[in-house]
N, C-alpha and C positions, 0 to 999 in steps of 0.2 A: 495318749489322749488325755489320762488324768492328769499327767504335769502339765497339759496344755489347758486345760481346764482351769487347772488351779493356778498358773499363770493370769490367764483372763481376770479372774477372779480379785485378783491381788490387784490388778490394773484397777478395774472396776471402783475398788473399796478404797486404793488411793488416792484418784480422781474425785472420788467421792468427798475423802473427807479434806482435799485441797481447797476444794471448791467451798465446801463449809465454814472453812478456816479463813478463805477470803471474805466470805460474807460476813462471818463476825469481825473480823479485823476492819470492815467499811464502818457495819454499827460503831463500834467502838472509836473510832475518829472523829475526832470534831470535826465539823464542818465550817464554825461560826463561834466568833465573841462578841458579845457587846459591854458597854460600859454604861453603867446609869448618869455620865454627864460624859460629853465631849470637848466643854470648854467650861471652865469656870477662875471666875477670882477669886485672888485670897489676899489678904494682910499677911504682911510678916509676921512668924510666929504663932500663926493658927493653922489647926490640919484641916482636914480633908476626909473623910472614908470614903473611898471608889468600890464599889460593887460591881463583878460580874454576871455576865448570863453565858451558859455554853451551851451550844445546839451542835446535836442533836439532848435533848433531855436525858437519849439511854446511852449518851456515851459514857464509858466504863472510865476512863483516866478526863477528869475533868481541874487536874491541878494546871497551875500556872507561874508565870514567873514573873515581875514586874523590873520596868529599868525607867530611870530618870536620863533624861536627854542633856538635863543640866542642875548637876546639886549645888551648884552653889546659887541658885534659884529655888529648886524645891527638889526634895529626896522623896523616898517612897519606898514604904515596909514590904516586908514581904507577905502582908495582907491587905496591902492597898493603900492603906494610910497615907497619906501627903502630907509634909510639912513644908510650909512655907518659908525659906529662909532670908530671901531679899529682892528686891525691886528687879523685875523682867520675868523672861518667858521659859517655860522649859513645857517638854514634852514628855507624858506620864505612857508608857506603852504596856500593853499586859501580853503576854504570850503562853498561848496552850503548849504545854508538853506533850499532846498528842495532837497531830495533825499541823502543829506550828503555825495557827491563826493567830490571828492580833487585830488589838484596838487602841484608839489612842485620846488620853485626851488632854488638850494644850490648855497649862495651867498659867495663867498670867498674876504676877505676884505684883497688889499695887500699895500706896502708902494708905498705913490703916485710919491715917485725914480721912479718908473717904466716908470709911464705916461708922466714925466720927458723928458725919451729918446723914448720914445714910444708912439705911437697914441693907441686907444684904438680900433679901427678895425684891426690894423698890429698885438697887443698883442692878438685879438683873434684868427688871423691867426695861430699866432705862437704855442698858444696852441694847435691849431687844430691837430697841427704835433703828438702829444701825450705824451712831455716832463711831467714829474711834478713839479709843483711850490710845496717848500717846504719854507712856509711863517713860518715868527716870529722874533723877535727880541733881540733872542737870539742864534745864530748859534754857533754851533760848532768851534774848532780852527781847520783851513786845512791847516794853512803854513807847504811850503815843495815843492818839485820838484817830479810830477809822470809820470809814462810811460804809454800814452794811446797806448796799443796795442794787435790786429789789430784794426784801426780806421772803426769801419762800416757803412755802409749806412741803415739807414731803412724806411726813406719814405722822399719823394722829390715833390716838385711841379716847377721845372724849368723842360724846354722844351729839355731836352737835354738826352746823350746815358745811364746814368745811371742807373742800374735795383735796388732795393733793394737786400741788401747782397754786393753790390760793395765795395769792400776793398780800403780804400781812407790811403794817407800817414801816417805813424805813427805819434804821435803828443806828446811833451814833456811839460807839462803843469807846470807854480813856480807860486805859489799863495805867498803872500809875505804883512807886513806892512798890517796885518789885526789890526783891529779898532773897535771893538764892540762896544764900545761909539758912535761911528761914523758911523757903521755899513757899514766903507769903507775898501777896500783891492785891492791888487795890483794884476795885472797879465798878464803872457807872454806866448807865447804860441809859441813854434819850429817846425815847421811842413819843413821848405827846402823850400817853397813857397814865396809867396806874403809877404810882409812885413804890417802888419796893426798896425797903431797906436790908442794905446789907448783913449778916451777920456776920459770916463767916467765908475765907476766900481763899484758896492759896492756888499754886501750880505746879506743874509738872511735865517733863519732856527729856527730850534730848537731840543735838541737832541744832533743825530750824524748827522741829515739831512740838508741838505745845496742846498741852491741855489746862485749862481753869475750870473749877472747879467752884459752885458758889452756891450758901447757901442765904436763902433772900424769905422777906415775913411782909405782910402787909395787915396789919391790924390782926387777926387773929387767922390770917394764913399762910403758910409755908409751904416751901419750895426749894428746888434744888436743880441750877440749870451749870450743862458744863459748854465752853466752848473749846471748840480744838479745831487747828489748824496750822499752816507753816508759812512762818514767819519770811520775809522777803524787805530788800531795803527802803520800798517803796508802798508797802502792803502786807495784806493776809491773802496768801492763796488758798481758796477752797476750805473757807471760814463755817462751821456746820455749831448747829447750837440744839441742845437737848435739855428736856426741863420735864418735869417728875412733880407734882404732887404730894406732899408729905405729910402737911396736918391732917387729923383726923377729921374726914368732911363728906359729902359722896363723892368728891373728886379725889381724894385717895388712892394714887398710881394711876391716875391721867397723866399723861403729857405728849409733848409734841417732838418734832426732829422740823428741825427751819435752815436754812443753809442762804447764801450769799449767790444769787440766781446768776450773775453773769462771772461768777468761780472768782472774783478777787475785791474783796475790802481795801479801799482806797486810804493810806495813811493822810489824812487830812492837817493836823498838826502834831509838834512833837510835845508840845505839853500841854495842858487844860487850865484854863483863864474863863471867868463867868464871858468874858465879852466875847472872845474867839468860838465859844458854846454860841451864844445864842448867833452869831452871825452865820454859822454854820447849818443851826438848825433853821434860818431866817433863810438861807441858798434852798434848803434839801425844798421849805414848805411852799415857798411864792417861787423862786426862779427855775428850781430844778437843779440837782448836778448829774450829768454822764459822768 
């Protein structure tokens, strides 16, 4: 009888201990890991500190490990310090030792020229509009004159009356003097409106995709524009244009995202002359080009 009693008591204690350990193990395991950023744009030879938040807060083992998917583009230290190396994209992944939960941040390393004309916070605002940035040091040749018609508003953070879908003036875009060794390009845009002077412009991209960056001014006003698209023999597919106000004024940080409404910007000439631009603009405003 005593033997059975002590056997039963031992079994009860063992089950209670196992249940307790199981609950403790459950509390100890990490259920989720979050990063302070899920995407980031960096210039080469700069660093960015990523930080983690581990759940639950009661987890005993909060240690994590870091890994880069492309160390030629960006590396990461044991503490989450990302070092940008060269143009491209890398995914930084953090994994918890307990529970093996993961989180990731996509790092895009862009030319430092971007941050010479635009602060990081304004660049992030520009990216938030949704424009694609085509990175790389071997952009396609896009020299020529292109008709953007209709020019349609997709997104804006101006406090104005223009809704998404608003159609603006047609644009005649001229790209010339492209130099891929220096990644420079000349840009002129005719809309029949305010004349903006081009201070600085450069091009990035690979394959058939490109992005052109412009720093513009008119009087005391300054803005930065990006044109992104895919070149074809007869025009540009899916041309998008985003701009953001950079000068100190009530408009600083405001901008818009526009696109060619029919998805294709026709190449109307190979080179720019005063006469052919005048003729094209005349056709746009008087006869219309479809």
